[in-house]
C-alpha positions, 0 to 999 in steps of 0.5 A: 504526432500526438498532443503532449499531456493528457487532457483532464476529464470532467470530475478527475482529481488533480494530484494536489486535490487528491493529496489534500483529500487523503490528508483530510481523511488522515486528520479525521481518522487521528484526530484534529490536533491543533498546533499549539504555540511552540516552546521558545527553545523548540521541541514538541509540545503535548500536542505534537507527542499525541499526534505522533502517538496516534500517527505511529498507532495507525501506521502499525495497524495499517501495515500488520496485515501486509507484513503477515502476507508477505510472510506467506509469499515464499510458501506460495511461490514454492507451491506454485513452482511445485504445481507448475513442475507437475502440470509441465510433466503431465503436458510431456507425458500427453504429448508423447501419448499423442505422438504415439 
């Protein structure tokens, strides 16, 4: 019976290290906004609001191309179905000619 679990390869990152690397890249892209002391009643300070604005902007910029691509998926599927039917009919015709 095989060993349970996988051996870690040299140089392979653990999921925690990969997540930290992603987070570090994200912070660099947004800008390092330090958390200032929170107001006594809770709420958000200017740094939190600015951080969220930048994070939302980056999220929207990242997902826009994906959204546009998804719009064309149905057209592509319809086109592929038509092409499939064309080649299926062609195969049937050529098979009949070959049998004759």
